[in-house]
mmCIF file as gemmi writes it, N, C-alpha and C atoms, coordinates in Angstrom:
data_model
loop_
_atom_site.group_PDB
_atom_site.id
_atom_site.type_symbol
_atom_site.label_atom_id
_atom_site.label_alt_id
_atom_site.label_comp_id
_atom_site.label_asym_id
_atom_site.label_entity_id
_atom_site.label_seq_id
_atom_site.pdbx_PDB_ins_code
_atom_site.Cartn_x
_atom_site.Cartn_y
_atom_site.Cartn_z
_atom_site.occupancy
_atom_site.B_iso_or_equiv
_atom_site.pdbx_formal_charge
_atom_site.auth_seq_id
_atom_site.auth_asym_id
_atom_site.pdbx_PDB_model_num
ATOM 1 N N . LEU Axp A 1 ? 0.823 -1.195 0 1 0 ? 1 A 1
ATOM 2 C CA . LEU Axp A 1 ? 0 0 0 1 0 ? 1 A 1
ATOM 3 C C . LEU Axp A 1 ? 0.866 1.257 0 1 0 ? 1 A 1
ATOM 4 N N . GLN Axp A 2 ? 1.97 1.212 0.744 1 0 ? 2 A 1
ATOM 5 C CA . GLN Axp A 2 ? 2.829 2.388 0.782 1 0 ? 2 A 1
ATOM 6 C C . GLN Axp A 2 ? 3.437 2.676 -0.583 1 0 ? 2 A 1
ATOM 7 N N . ALA Axp A 3 ? 3.697 1.651 -1.376 1 0 ? 3 A 1
ATOM 8 C CA . ALA Axp A 3 ? 4.231 1.851 -2.721 1 0 ? 3 A 1
ATOM 9 C C . ALA Axp A 3 ? 3.228 2.58 -3.607 1 0 ? 3 A 1
ATOM 10 N N . ARG Axp A 4 ? 1.953 2.488 -3.255 1 0 ? 4 A 1
ATOM 11 C CA . ARG Axp A 4 ? 0.903 3.177 -4.014 1 0 ? 4 A 1
ATOM 12 C C . ARG Axp A 4 ? 0.51 4.508 -3.377 1 0 ? 4 A 1
ATOM 13 N N . GLY Axp A 5 ? 1.281 4.931 -2.387 1 0 ? 5 A 1
ATOM 14 C CA . GLY Axp A 5 ? 1.031 6.227 -1.769 1 0 ? 5 A 1
ATOM 15 C C . GLY Axp A 5 ? 0.035 6.214 -0.629 1 0 ? 5 A 1
ATOM 16 N N . VAL Axp A 6 ? -0.31 5.042 -0.138 1 0 ? 6 A 1
ATOM 17 C CA . VAL Axp A 6 ? -1.242 4.947 0.99 1 0 ? 6 A 1
ATOM 18 C C . VAL Axp A 6 ? -0.416 4.861 2.269 1 0 ? 6 A 1
ATOM 19 N N . PRO Axp A 7 ? -0.551 5.833 3.174 1 0 ? 7 A 1
ATOM 20 C CA . PRO Axp A 7 ? 0.238 5.795 4.402 1 0 ? 7 A 1
ATOM 21 C C . PRO Axp A 7 ? -0.204 4.657 5.324 1 0 ? 7 A 1
ATOM 22 N N . ALA Axp A 8 ? 0.732 4.16 6.149 1 0 ? 8 A 1
ATOM 23 C CA . ALA Axp A 8 ? 0.446 3.027 7.04 1 0 ? 8 A 1
ATOM 24 C C . ALA Axp A 8 ? -0.593 3.367 8.093 1 0 ? 8 A 1
ATOM 25 N N . ASP Axp A 9 ? -0.77 4.655 8.398 1 0 ? 9 A 1
ATOM 26 C CA . ASP Axp A 9 ? -1.748 5.027 9.422 1 0 ? 9 A 1
ATOM 27 C C . ASP Axp A 9 ? -3.122 5.36 8.843 1 0 ? 9 A 1
ATOM 28 N N . ALA Axp A 10 ? -3.306 5.174 7.546 1 0 ? 10 A 1
ATOM 29 C CA . ALA Axp A 10 ? -4.619 5.408 6.927 1 0 ? 10 A 1
ATOM 30 C C . ALA Axp A 10 ? -5.577 4.291 7.343 1 0 ? 10 A 1
ATOM 31 N N . PRO Axp A 11 ? -6.842 4.612 7.587 1 0 ? 11 A 1
ATOM 32 C CA . PRO Axp A 11 ? -7.806 3.554 7.916 1 0 ? 11 A 1
ATOM 33 C C . PRO Axp A 11 ? -7.867 2.52 6.795 1 0 ? 11 A 1
ATOM 34 N N . THR Axp A 12 ? -7.794 1.256 7.181 1 0 ? 12 A 1
ATOM 35 C CA . THR Axp A 12 ? -7.793 0.161 6.219 1 0 ? 12 A 1
ATOM 36 C C . THR Axp A 12 ? -8.825 -0.87 6.635 1 0 ? 12 A 1
ATOM 37 N N . ALA Axp A 13 ? -9.743 -1.187 5.738 1 0 ? 13 A 1
ATOM 38 C CA . ALA Axp A 13 ? -10.756 -2.203 6.028 1 0 ? 13 A 1
ATOM 39 C C . ALA Axp A 13 ? -10.197 -3.58 5.709 1 0 ? 13 A 1
ATOM 40 N N . VAL Axp A 14 ? -10.374 -4.491 6.645 1 0 ? 14 A 1
ATOM 41 C CA . VAL Axp A 14 ? -10.019 -5.891 6.434 1 0 ? 14 A 1
ATOM 42 C C . VAL Axp A 14 ? -11.34 -6.639 6.32 1 0 ? 14 A 1
ATOM 43 N N . VAL Axp A 15 ? -11.628 -7.138 5.13 1 0 ? 15 A 1
ATOM 44 C CA . VAL Axp A 15 ? -12.901 -7.815 4.866 1 0 ? 15 A 1
ATOM 45 C C . VAL Axp A 15 ? -12.627 -9.304 4.72 1 0 ? 15 A 1
ATOM 46 N N . THR Axp A 16 ? -13.279 -10.092 5.557 1 0 ? 16 A 1
ATOM 47 C CA . THR Axp A 16 ? -13.099 -11.543 5.533 1 0 ? 16 A 1
ATOM 48 C C . THR Axp A 16 ? -14.305 -12.19 6.197 1 0 ? 16 A 1
ATOM 49 N N . SER Axp A 17 ? -14.295 -13.484 6.286 1 0 ? 17 A 1
ATOM 50 C CA . SER Axp A 17 ? -15.371 -14.196 6.971 1 0 ? 17 A 1
ATOM 51 C C . SER Axp A 17 ? -15.384 -13.814 8.446 1 0 ? 17 A 1
ATOM 52 N N . ASP Axp A 18 ? -16.568 -13.772 9.035 1 0 ? 18 A 1
ATOM 53 C CA . ASP Axp A 18 ? -16.68 -13.326 10.421 1 0 ? 18 A 1
ATOM 54 C C . ASP Axp A 18 ? -15.847 -14.16 11.389 1 0 ? 18 A 1
ATOM 55 N N . PHE Axp A 19 ? -15.703 -15.439 11.126 1 0 ? 19 A 1
ATOM 56 C CA . PHE Axp A 19 ? -14.937 -16.292 12.029 1 0 ? 19 A 1
ATOM 57 C C . PHE Axp A 19 ? -13.446 -16.027 11.946 1 0 ? 19 A 1
ATOM 58 N N . HIS Axp A 20 ? -12.988 -15.373 10.904 1 0 ? 20 A 1
ATOM 59 C CA . HIS Axp A 20 ? -11.563 -15.151 10.652 1 0 ? 20 A 1
ATOM 60 C C . HIS Axp A 20 ? -11.108 -13.744 11.05 1 0 ? 20 A 1
ATOM 61 N N . LEU Axp A 21 ? -12.02 -12.903 11.52 1 0 ? 21 A 1
ATOM 62 C CA . LEU Axp A 21 ? -11.69 -11.502 11.779 1 0 ? 21 A 1
ATOM 63 C C . LEU Axp A 21 ? -10.58 -11.308 12.809 1 0 ? 21 A 1
ATOM 64 N N . LEU Axp A 22 ? -10.645 -12.004 13.912 1 0 ? 22 A 1
ATOM 65 C CA . LEU Axp A 22 ? -9.659 -11.799 14.973 1 0 ? 22 A 1
ATOM 66 C C . LEU Axp A 22 ? -8.239 -12.006 14.455 1 0 ? 22 A 1
ATOM 67 N N . ARG Axp A 23 ? -8.009 -13.119 13.801 1 0 ? 23 A 1
ATOM 68 C CA . ARG Axp A 23 ? -6.668 -13.414 13.282 1 0 ? 23 A 1
ATOM 69 C C . ARG Axp A 23 ? -6.294 -12.467 12.147 1 0 ? 23 A 1
ATOM 70 N N . ALA Axp A 24 ? -7.238 -12.128 11.289 1 0 ? 24 A 1
ATOM 71 C CA . ALA Axp A 24 ? -6.958 -11.225 10.164 1 0 ? 24 A 1
ATOM 72 C C . ALA Axp A 24 ? -6.533 -9.84 10.648 1 0 ? 24 A 1
ATOM 73 N N . VAL Axp A 25 ? -7.184 -9.344 11.686 1 0 ? 25 A 1
ATOM 74 C CA . VAL Axp A 25 ? -6.818 -8.034 12.237 1 0 ? 25 A 1
ATOM 75 C C . VAL Axp A 25 ? -5.417 -8.091 12.839 1 0 ? 25 A 1
ATOM 76 N N . HIS Axp A 26 ? -5.104 -9.156 13.56 1 0 ? 26 A 1
ATOM 77 C CA . HIS Axp A 26 ? -3.759 -9.3 14.125 1 0 ? 26 A 1
ATOM 78 C C . HIS Axp A 26 ? -2.705 -9.352 13.02 1 0 ? 26 A 1
ATOM 79 N N . ILE Axp A 27 ? -2.988 -10.063 11.954 1 0 ? 27 A 1
ATOM 80 C CA . ILE Axp A 27 ? -2.047 -10.154 10.83 1 0 ? 27 A 1
ATOM 81 C C . ILE Axp A 27 ? -1.855 -8.782 10.19 1 0 ? 27 A 1
ATOM 82 N N . ALA Axp A 28 ? -2.936 -8.049 9.987 1 0 ? 28 A 1
ATOM 83 C CA . ALA Axp A 28 ? -2.846 -6.716 9.379 1 0 ? 28 A 1
ATOM 84 C C . ALA Axp A 28 ? -2.019 -5.776 10.248 1 0 ? 28 A 1
ATOM 85 N N . ARG Axp A 29 ? -2.243 -5.816 11.545 1 0 ? 29 A 1
ATOM 86 C CA . ARG Axp A 29 ? -1.472 -4.95 12.45 1 0 ? 29 A 1
ATOM 87 C C . ARG Axp A 29 ? 0.001 -5.352 12.47 1 0 ? 29 A 1
ATOM 88 N N . ARG Axp A 30 ? 0.246 -6.637 12.409 1 0 ? 30 A 1
ATOM 89 C CA . ARG Axp A 30 ? 1.639 -7.103 12.385 1 0 ? 30 A 1
ATOM 90 C C . ARG Axp A 30 ? 2.349 -6.644 11.103 1 0 ? 30 A 1
ATOM 91 N N . GLN Axp A 31 ? 1.599 -6.475 10.035 1 0 ? 31 A 1
ATOM 92 C CA . GLN Axp A 31 ? 2.161 -5.991 8.772 1 0 ? 31 A 1
ATOM 93 C C . GLN Axp A 31 ? 2.359 -4.477 8.768 1 0 ? 31 A 1
ATOM 94 N N . GLY Axp A 32 ? 1.986 -3.81 9.862 1 0 ? 32 A 1
ATOM 95 C CA . GLY Axp A 32 ? 2.246 -2.387 9.987 1 0 ? 32 A 1
ATOM 96 C C . GLY Axp A 32 ? 1.057 -1.479 9.766 1 0 ? 32 A 1
ATOM 97 N N . LEU Axp A 33 ? -0.114 -2.036 9.562 1 0 ? 33 A 1
ATOM 98 C CA . LEU Axp A 33 ? -1.304 -1.207 9.394 1 0 ? 33 A 1
ATOM 99 C C . LEU Axp A 33 ? -1.817 -0.799 10.77 1 0 ? 33 A 1
ATOM 100 N N . ALA Axp A 34 ? -1.981 0.495 10.978 1 0 ? 34 A 1
ATOM 101 C CA . ALA Axp A 34 ? -2.327 0.987 12.309 1 0 ? 34 A 1
ATOM 102 C C . ALA Axp A 34 ? -3.83 1.072 12.539 1 0 ? 34 A 1
ATOM 103 N N . ALA Axp A 35 ? -4.558 1.612 11.591 1 0 ? 35 A 1
ATOM 104 C CA . ALA Axp A 35 ? -5.998 1.847 11.759 1 0 ? 35 A 1
ATOM 105 C C . ALA Axp A 35 ? -6.783 0.784 10.997 1 0 ? 35 A 1
ATOM 106 N N . VAL Axp A 36 ? -6.889 -0.39 11.591 1 0 ? 36 A 1
ATOM 107 C CA . VAL Axp A 36 ? -7.556 -1.515 10.94 1 0 ? 36 A 1
ATOM 108 C C . VAL Axp A 36 ? -9.031 -1.535 11.327 1 0 ? 36 A 1
ATOM 109 N N . VAL Axp A 37 ? -9.889 -1.589 10.322 1 0 ? 37 A 1
ATOM 110 C CA . VAL Axp A 37 ? -11.339 -1.652 10.54 1 0 ? 37 A 1
ATOM 111 C C . VAL Axp A 37 ? -11.819 -3.031 10.087 1 0 ? 37 A 1
ATOM 112 N N . PRO Axp A 38 ? -12.231 -3.899 11.031 1 0 ? 38 A 1
ATOM 113 C CA . PRO Axp A 38 ? -12.687 -5.235 10.637 1 0 ? 38 A 1
ATOM 114 C C . PRO Axp A 38 ? -14.107 -5.22 10.082 1 0 ? 38 A 1
ATOM 115 N N . VAL Axp A 39 ? -14.31 -5.926 8.98 1 0 ? 39 A 1
ATOM 116 C CA . VAL Axp A 39 ? -15.636 -6.066 8.366 1 0 ? 39 A 1
ATOM 117 C C . VAL Axp A 39 ? -15.84 -7.556 8.096 1 0 ? 39 A 1
ATOM 118 N N . GLY Axp A 40 ? -16.801 -8.148 8.792 1 0 ? 40 A 1
ATOM 119 C CA . GLY Axp A 40 ? -17.009 -9.587 8.671 1 0 ? 40 A 1
ATOM 120 C C . GLY Axp A 40 ? -18.203 -9.961 7.822 1 0 ? 40 A 1
ATOM 121 N N . ALA Axp A 41 ? -17.989 -10.904 6.94 1 0 ? 41 A 1
ATOM 122 C CA . ALA Axp A 41 ? -19.087 -11.463 6.144 1 0 ? 41 A 1
ATOM 123 C C . ALA Axp A 41 ? -19.646 -12.658 6.909 1 0 ? 41 A 1
ATOM 124 N N . PRO Axp A 42 ? -20.958 -12.812 6.94 1 0 ? 42 A 1
ATOM 125 C CA . PRO Axp A 42 ? -21.539 -13.917 7.705 1 0 ? 42 A 1
ATOM 126 C C . PRO Axp A 42 ? -21.178 -15.28 7.116 1 0 ? 42 A 1
ATOM 127 N N . THR Axp A 43 ? -20.952 -16.213 8.02 1 0 ? 43 A 1
ATOM 128 C CA . THR Axp A 43 ? -20.662 -17.592 7.624 1 0 ? 43 A 1
ATOM 129 C C . THR Axp A 43 ? -21.975 -18.359 7.543 1 0 ? 43 A 1
ATOM 130 N N . PRO Axp A 44 ? -22.219 -19.072 6.459 1 0 ? 44 A 1
ATOM 131 C CA . PRO Axp A 44 ? -23.46 -19.853 6.354 1 0 ? 44 A 1
ATOM 132 C C . PRO Axp A 44 ? -23.585 -20.84 7.517 1 0 ? 44 A 1
ATOM 133 N N . ILE Axp A 45 ? -24.775 -21.002 8.003 1 0 ? 45 A 1
ATOM 134 C CA . ILE Axp A 45 ? -25.024 -21.868 9.149 1 0 ? 45 A 1
ATOM 135 C C . ILE Axp A 45 ? -24.543 -23.296 8.907 1 0 ? 45 A 1
ATOM 136 N N . THR Axp A 46 ? -24.581 -23.75 7.666 1 0 ? 46 A 1
ATOM 137 C CA . THR Axp A 46 ? -24.194 -25.133 7.358 1 0 ? 46 A 1
ATOM 138 C C . THR Axp A 46 ? -22.701 -25.385 7.525 1 0 ? 46 A 1
ATOM 139 N N . THR Axp A 47 ? -21.886 -24.34 7.466 1 0 ? 47 A 1
ATOM 140 C CA . THR Axp A 47 ? -20.435 -24.514 7.598 1 0 ? 47 A 1
ATOM 141 C C . THR Axp A 47 ? -19.862 -23.815 8.826 1 0 ? 47 A 1
ATOM 142 N N . ARG Axp A 48 ? -20.713 -23.193 9.609 1 0 ? 48 A 1
ATOM 143 C CA . ARG Axp A 48 ? -20.241 -22.381 10.738 1 0 ? 48 A 1
ATOM 144 C C . ARG Axp A 48 ? -19.43 -23.199 11.75 1 0 ? 48 A 1
ATOM 145 N N . TYR Axp A 49 ? -19.923 -24.356 12.147 1 0 ? 49 A 1
ATOM 146 C CA . TYR Axp A 49 ? -19.213 -25.152 13.154 1 0 ? 49 A 1
ATOM 147 C C . TYR Axp A 49 ? -17.811 -25.518 12.666 1 0 ? 49 A 1
ATOM 148 N N . ASN Axp A 50 ? -17.704 -26.017 11.458 1 0 ? 50 A 1
ATOM 149 C CA . ASN Axp A 50 ? -16.392 -26.397 10.915 1 0 ? 50 A 1
ATOM 150 C C . ASN Axp A 50 ? -15.466 -25.191 10.803 1 0 ? 50 A 1
ATOM 151 N N . ALA Axp A 51 ? -16.01 -24.054 10.389 1 0 ? 51 A 1
ATOM 152 C CA . ALA Axp A 51 ? -15.196 -22.852 10.23 1 0 ? 51 A 1
ATOM 153 C C . ALA Axp A 51 ? -14.648 -22.381 11.576 1 0 ? 51 A 1
ATOM 154 N N . TRP Axp A 52 ? -15.507 -22.318 12.586 1 0 ? 52 A 1
ATOM 155 C CA . TRP Axp A 52 ? -15.063 -21.878 13.911 1 0 ? 52 A 1
ATOM 156 C C . TRP Axp A 52 ? -14.058 -22.859 14.506 1 0 ? 52 A 1
ATOM 157 N N . LEU Axp A 53 ? -14.277 -24.151 14.321 1 0 ? 53 A 1
ATOM 158 C CA . LEU Axp A 53 ? -13.353 -25.157 14.838 1 0 ? 53 A 1
ATOM 159 C C . LEU Axp A 53 ? -11.988 -25.033 14.159 1 0 ? 53 A 1
ATOM 160 N N . ARG Axp A 54 ? -11.99 -24.858 12.848 1 0 ? 54 A 1
ATOM 161 C CA . ARG Axp A 54 ? -10.739 -24.7 12.114 1 0 ? 54 A 1
ATOM 162 C C . ARG Axp A 54 ? -10.008 -23.434 12.565 1 0 ? 54 A 1
ATOM 163 N N . GLU Axp A 55 ? -10.747 -22.358 12.757 1 0 ? 55 A 1
ATOM 164 C CA . GLU Axp A 55 ? -10.13 -21.097 13.165 1 0 ? 55 A 1
ATOM 165 C C . GLU Axp A 55 ? -9.561 -21.19 14.581 1 0 ? 55 A 1
ATOM 166 N N . TYR Axp A 56 ? -10.214 -21.932 15.447 1 0 ? 56 A 1
ATOM 167 C CA . TYR Axp A 56 ? -9.7 -22.134 16.804 1 0 ? 56 A 1
ATOM 168 C C . TYR Axp A 56 ? -8.296 -22.734 16.748 1 0 ? 56 A 1
ATOM 169 N N . PHE Axp A 57 ? -8.13 -23.777 15.951 1 0 ? 57 A 1
ATOM 170 C CA . PHE Axp A 57 ? -6.818 -24.411 15.845 1 0 ? 57 A 1
ATOM 171 C C . PHE Axp A 57 ? -5.822 -23.528 15.092 1 0 ? 57 A 1
ATOM 172 N N . ALA Axp A 58 ? -6.285 -22.741 14.145 1 0 ? 58 A 1
ATOM 173 C CA . ALA Axp A 58 ? -5.399 -21.809 13.436 1 0 ? 58 A 1
ATOM 174 C C . ALA Axp A 58 ? -4.889 -20.733 14.392 1 0 ? 58 A 1
ATOM 175 N N . LEU Axp A 59 ? -5.756 -20.242 15.273 1 0 ? 59 A 1
ATOM 176 C CA . LEU Axp A 59 ? -5.331 -19.263 16.277 1 0 ? 59 A 1
ATOM 177 C C . LEU Axp A 59 ? -4.306 -19.873 17.228 1 0 ? 59 A 1
ATOM 178 N N . ALA Axp A 60 ? -4.573 -21.086 17.687 1 0 ? 60 A 1
ATOM 179 C CA . ALA Axp A 60 ? -3.638 -21.753 18.591 1 0 ? 60 A 1
ATOM 180 C C . ALA Axp A 60 ? -2.284 -21.96 17.91 1 0 ? 60 A 1
ATOM 181 N N . SER Axp A 61 ? -2.298 -22.363 16.664 1 0 ? 61 A 1
ATOM 182 C CA . SER Axp A 61 ? -1.065 -22.566 15.914 1 0 ? 61 A 1
ATOM 183 C C . SER Axp A 61 ? -0.315 -21.249 15.724 1 0 ? 61 A 1
ATOM 184 N N . SER Axp A 62 ? -1.026 -20.201 15.354 1 0 ? 62 A 1
ATOM 185 C CA . SER Axp A 62 ? -0.397 -18.89 15.16 1 0 ? 62 A 1
ATOM 186 C C . SER Axp A 62 ? 0.213 -18.383 16.459 1 0 ? 62 A 1
ATOM 187 N N . TRP Axp A 63 ? -0.483 -18.615 17.565 1 0 ? 63 A 1
ATOM 188 C CA . TRP Axp A 63 ? 0.036 -18.2 18.865 1 0 ? 63 A 1
ATOM 189 C C . TRP Axp A 63 ? 1.298 -18.995 19.212 1 0 ? 63 A 1
ATOM 190 N N . ALA Axp A 64 ? 1.254 -20.315 19.023 1 0 ? 64 A 1
ATOM 191 C CA . ALA Axp A 64 ? 2.393 -21.169 19.356 1 0 ? 64 A 1
ATOM 192 C C . ALA Axp A 64 ? 3.62 -20.836 18.504 1 0 ? 64 A 1
ATOM 193 N N . LEU Axp A 65 ? 3.396 -20.469 17.253 1 0 ? 65 A 1
ATOM 194 C CA . LEU Axp A 65 ? 4.498 -20.122 16.352 1 0 ? 65 A 1
ATOM 195 C C . LEU Axp A 65 ? 4.895 -18.652 16.448 1 0 ? 65 A 1
ATOM 196 N N . ARG Axp A 66 ? 4.253 -17.932 17.374 1 0 ? 66 A 1
ATOM 197 C CA . ARG Axp A 66 ? 4.507 -16.494 17.603 1 0 ? 66 A 1
ATOM 198 C C . ARG Axp A 66 ? 4.254 -15.654 16.357 1 0 ? 66 A 1
ATOM 199 N N . GLU Axp A 67 ? 3.215 -16.03 15.621 1 0 ? 67 A 1
ATOM 200 C CA . GLU Axp A 67 ? 2.821 -15.256 14.44 1 0 ? 67 A 1
ATOM 201 C C . GLU Axp A 67 ? 1.838 -14.15 14.808 1 0 ? 67 A 1
ATOM 202 N N . LEU Axp A 68 ? 1.287 -14.215 16.004 1 0 ? 68 A 1
ATOM 203 C CA . LEU Axp A 68 ? 0.342 -13.181 16.455 1 0 ? 68 A 1
ATOM 204 C C . LEU Axp A 68 ? 0.971 -12.342 17.525 1 0 ? 68 A 1
């Protein structure tokens, strides 16, 4: 973004699935974005359990590997 003239402190929307917002915001901040605005898209009820379960383990893995 900085190569395109967007400063790191400019508000930046992170749009992803609602179950992925927590990790996505942490990743964006780690990349140097200061004003991160999370925007979550709803997860269909038929896949919600699997998505949340997968994200739980992804968060644990990211924490253990010190990626967050």
